[in-house]
N, C-alpha and C positions, 0 to 999 in steps of 0.2 A: 308288555302294555299294562298288565295288572299292577306291577310295582310302581309304575308312574302314577296311576290313579290313587294308589295308596298314599304315596308321598303327597300328592296334591290334597287328598282328603284330610290327612293329618295336619297339613299346613293351615287349614281353615278351621281354626279353633272354635270360634263362635260366629256364625253367619245368620243373622236374623234380618229379614227385610220387612217392608211395610205391609199394610193391609191390602188385600184384594178388594174389589168393589163390593160394598154392601148397600143395598138400595134403601133400606129403612131400618128402624130400630127392631122391627118384627122379623127381619130377615136374619139368617145365620150370619155370624162374623166369620170371615175367612182370612187366615193369616199364614204366610210362608214362614215357617219357623227354622228351616235349615235348607241349604242348597249346596251345590258342588258335588253331588253324588252322581255316579254313573249307573243308569238304568235300575233305580231302586224298585223293588217289587214287594215282597212280603213285609208285613209289619205286625208287631204284637206289643201289647202294653204289659209291663211287669206288674203283677199284683202288689198292692201295698205302696211301692215306691212311685208308681205312675211313670216310670221311665219307658221310653219308647224305643223299642228294638226294631231295626230296619235291615233287610238283606238287600245287597246291591252287588254289582259286578266285582267289587273289591273284597266283599266279605260281609260280616254282620256288625252293625254299629249301634251304639246306644246314644240317645238324646235325652238329656236331663231338661225337661220342660221349664224348670224354675231358673236354671242358670243359662240355658240355651246352649250348653257345651255339648259338642258331638265327639264321641270317642270310639275307637276301634275296639271291638270285643273278640271277634274271631276272624282270623285271616289265614293265609296259606292255601287257598283253593288252587286247583290246577290252572295253569297258564300256558297256552291260550285256552280260552273258555269256549263253551258251546255257543252256537249262533242260532237264534230263533227268530222265526217270522217269514212272512211273505210281503213283498213290496219293501217297506223298511225292515231291515234285519238288525237285530240287537245282540251284543255280546252279553251273555248272562252268567251269573255265578250261582250262589245259593238263592233259593226262591221262597218257599213257604216257611212261615214261622208260627209257633204257638207255644204258650207257656203251659206246662203241666202243673207247676206250683210256682211260688215266687223266686225259687232259685234253680228251676229246671226248665231249660229252653229246648224245644224240638225244632230242628232245621231240616227242611227238604232241599236236596241239592238239585242244581240244574247245570253245573259246570262241566260235567263229564258227558260222555256219549251214552245213549240209551243202552241198558244192560249193565252199566258199570256205575250208575249213580246210587247215592246212599241217603238214608235218613239217619241223622245223628242227634243224640240227646246230650246236652251239655249242662254242667253246673256253672252257674253265673252268680256273681255277688249282688248285693243290693246297693253297692256303690260302683262307680265306673272302675274298670280294670286299670291297674297301673301299666300293664303291657298286655296286648291282646294274646289270647290263647290260640294255639294252632288248630286248624281244622281237625287234625288227627288226634287231638286230646280229648275227644268226646268220651263221656262215661259209658255210653251205649251206642253201638252202630247196628243199624238194621239195613238189610239188603247186602249186595245189589239183587235186583230181580233180573236175573240172567235170562237169555233166550230159553224158552220152554214151550210146552204144547199150548198153554193159554195165550202166550205172547211170543211168537216166533223170533222176534228181533230183540226181546227184552224191553224193560220199562225204564222210563226216566222222566226228566222235567217235572219233578214233584212240586208243582206250583201251589197247590193248596194243602194246608196241614191243619188238622183239628184234633182235639182230644176231649174225652169226657172223664178222664182219670183212669179208666180201665182199658181204654182203647185208643189207638192213634190211627187216624184215617188220613190218607194222602191221595191226591188226585194224580193220575199219571197220563202222560201224553206220548206213549211209545207206540202201541198198536192202535192206529186210527180207526180200525173197524170195530174196536171193543170200547175204548174210552174207559179204562179201568180205574176203579177205586181199590187201593190196597189198604188192608187193615191189619195192624198188629195188636194182639190181645195180651193183657198182662195176667200172669199167673204167679201169685205170691209177689216176689219182688223182681221177677224176670219178665221181659218182653219177648213175645213169640215172633216168629218170622213174619215178614210182610206177606199177606195172602191176597191174591188177586180175587176180590170178593164181589164186586158189582160192575157189570159191563154196561155202562151208561149209554153207549152208543146203540146197543141192541135194545135198550129199554125205551129210548126216546127218539132215536133216528136223527140225532143231532150230535155233531162232533165235540170233542175237546172239553172234558170236565175241568173247571178252573177252581174258583174259590169254593172253600167248603167250611161248614160250621156245624156244631151239634146244636140241637134244640135245647131250650132252657132246662128241660128235664133230663137231658143227656141221652135220650132214647133214639131220636130220629136224626138222620143226616140231612142237612140242607146244603144243596149243591147248585152252584151256578154253572150252567152248561154254556160255554163260550160260543160254540158254533164255528163256522168257517170264517177266518179272518177277512176274507175277501167278499163276504156276502153280508148284506145289511139286514138287520132286524130279526136274526135267527136265535138270539140268546134266550135261554129258559132259566127259570127258577124251578128246582125240583126238590122233592122230599122223598126219602127212602126210610122205611121202618127198620127196626132191629133185625128183621129177617132178610133184609137186602131187597125187598120188593118195593117197587115204585108206588108211592102213595098219592102223589099229586105232582102236576107240572103246570106252570104258568107261562104263557108267551108273554115276554116283557116288552117286546118291540125295541130292545136295545141291540146294538151291533155286536159288541164283545164284552160281556160281563167279566170284570176283572177282580173286583173286590166285593165282599159281602159281610155285613155285620148287623147285629141287633142292638138297638139302644138299651143300655143297662137298666133304665128306669121305665120307659114306655113299652119296651119290647118291640117297637117298630123296626122293620127291617129297612136297611139302606144298601145301595150297590153303587159300584163305580162302573163306568163304560169306557173302555180304552178306545174303542171305535177306530179300528185300522183303516177302514174304507173312507172315513171322513173325520179327521181329528176335531173339526169344529163341532161335531155332534157329541163329543165325549164330555164326561163330567160326573157329578154326584147326583143320584136319583133316590127319591123316596119310593118305597115299594108297597103297593096296596094289592095284594093277591085277589081281592074280590072285585077289582075294578073291570075285569074282563080282558080278553086276549088283546095284546097290543097296547093296552091302556093302563097297565099295572104300574108303570114307572113314570114318576113325575120329576123333571129336572129341577135341581135346586141350585147347583153352581157348575158353571162351565169350567173344565180343567183340560190341560194339554196332555193327553195320554195318561190318565190316572190308572194306578194298578191296585195294590192292596189297601185295605182299610181296617181300623181297629178302634174301638171306643176305650176310653178310660173310665174310671169308676164314676166320674162326675158327668159323663155324657158328652165329653169332647171327642170328636172324631178325627183321627190322624190318618192321612192319605199320602201314599207315595205317588209322585208324578214324574214320568220319564222325561218329558220335555222333548227337546230336539233329537232327531234320529241321525245326527252326523258323527256320532262317536265321541262327542265332547261331554265332560261331566256336568251336565246342566240339570240333573234330577233334583227334585225338591221333596221336602216333607211339609205338608200343608195341614194346618189345624182348622177344623170347622166347629164352631161353638153355637149353641142356641138351637139345636135341632129338636 
C-alpha cells in the first residue's frame, strides 16, 4: 500500500487549490497549499528557508511555499504500517517533527508496533532533496523503548516532538495508564537514551499526551492532553516545569487537541482539534488560558480532522488536515495567515 501512495504523491508535483472561506478582511486568510497526502500529521518549518516539512503515511515531505512544489525527503518506513484510532482508524507512518537547527530534523515514528518505534535525527539540506533519503539513514537513532518496569508493553506512537536544543521531548501512547513523556538529554555532542520522565495520566487523570512544545525560554514543557477519542470536551492544556512537576492545567473544552503552537510575534497560543466524536466540531482555535474552564478555546477556522500545526517566522500557520477516513490520499496542508 505504501509504495502506491508514494508513487501517487510524487506524481502530484504542484497541487495548489483555492482559498477557503474568509468572512472579512479582518479574518484570517485560509488557503490549501498542497493535497494528495495520506493521513498527514506532524509539521515543522525549517528555520531560514521557511520550507514546510510534513509527516504522512508515506514518509516525510518538504513543501516550498514559494514554488508550491512538494517533494519526498525521507521514505522507506515499514509497510504495512501501524493502525491507530477508534471509530475511524488510520494507517500511520512517521508522526512528530521538530527542527533542532536549520539542517537537523527530529522525527518521531508511528509506523511500528509499541516497543519497537524509534526517534530519529536526520541531516537535511536547505534545498529539496534530489532523491529522498531512507529512513535508516538517520545521523542519530534513539530508542526503541522496549517493555520495561515503567512500561510493560513498551512505548510507541511518538506523536509530539519538541526540542530546546539540549533536550528532545516526545509524547508516547504505549501504556495508557501512564501517558509518558520521554526525554533525551544532550551531553557534549551525544544524545542520551530516551528516559520515561513524566507520567501525564497520573498527573492529570486524562489520557493520551499529544502535541508538545517548549516555552519561549526553553524551560517548561507545554503539552496538549488529547483525552479519550470517544469522549467529548476532555482535552487539556498542561504545563510542566524543568523538574517534571505539573505547574498548570487548563480545561479547553476541546474534544481532541492535536496540534499546538505559539505565534512567533505575539506569543499567543493556538491549537487544533481533531474531534473524533464529531468532525464538524474540529478546527483551529485560539487559546486564552485565563478565560476559565471550558472557555479557553475560541474557534477561528473549521477544518476536517486537523492534526499538527507550526508557524513560520512571519506568523503564517501551517496545518495538516487528514480529510476523509476511507483510506484515500485526501490529506492537505493548509496555510492560515493574519492570526
